[in-house]
N, C-alpha and C positions, 0 to 999 in steps of 0.2 A: 741957330739953324739946325743943329743936330737934334735938339729936343723936338722940333717940329717934324723932322723926318722920322724920328723914333715914334712919335705919337701917331703919325699917319700909318707907319708900318704896323704898329700894334693894332690900330683900328682895322686895317685890312685883314690882318690875321684873325682877329676876333670875328669879323663878318664872315670870312671864309670858314672859320670853325663852326659856324652855325649850320653849314651844309656838309662839311667834311670833318672827320676826326683830326686830320693832320692839316693845319692851316697852311703850312709851307707847300704841301703838295697841291692844295686847292689853288693857291696863288700861282704856282707854276703852270697848272692846267689852264687857268684863266688867261695868263700871259701868252701861252701857246695858242689858245683860241683867238686872242686879239691879233697876234702876229700873223696867224693864218688868214684871218679876215683882211688884214692890210695887204698881205702878199697876193691874195686871190684877186684883189681889185686892180692889180697891175697887169699890163698886157703880156709881160714875160713870164707870168706864173699861171699856168692853166689849171684846170680842175684836177687832173691826175697828179700833178706836182703838188698842189695844195693838199690833197688827200695823203700823199706820201709824207709830206712834211708834218702834217697833223699827227698821223699815226706814229711816225718815227720820234717826234718830239715828246709825245705823251709816253711812249714806251721808255725813252731815256729818262724822263722825269720820274716814272715809277721805279725804274732800276736804281736811280740815285737815291730815292726815298727809302727803298728797302735796304740798300747798303748803309745808309746813314743810321737807320733805325737799328740794324744789326750791330753796328759799331757801338752805338750808345747803350745797347742792352748786353754787351759782352761782359761776362764776369771778370772782375779784376783780380 
């Protein structure tokens, strides 16, 4: 089962890498977009809330990506 999950994850990263340099950031943004679409279709999540969620989640994903890259590139 882990081999299947690993293969699907690898495939998703490769596909995302076609459009973005960092596959994990691309996957995070796509997941945020999907979550926003799901939330926006509910009656308790209106357009301004969806926009706030989308902007906030993408900013958080970008910050996480920058911090992770900075830690990885830190001289030892």
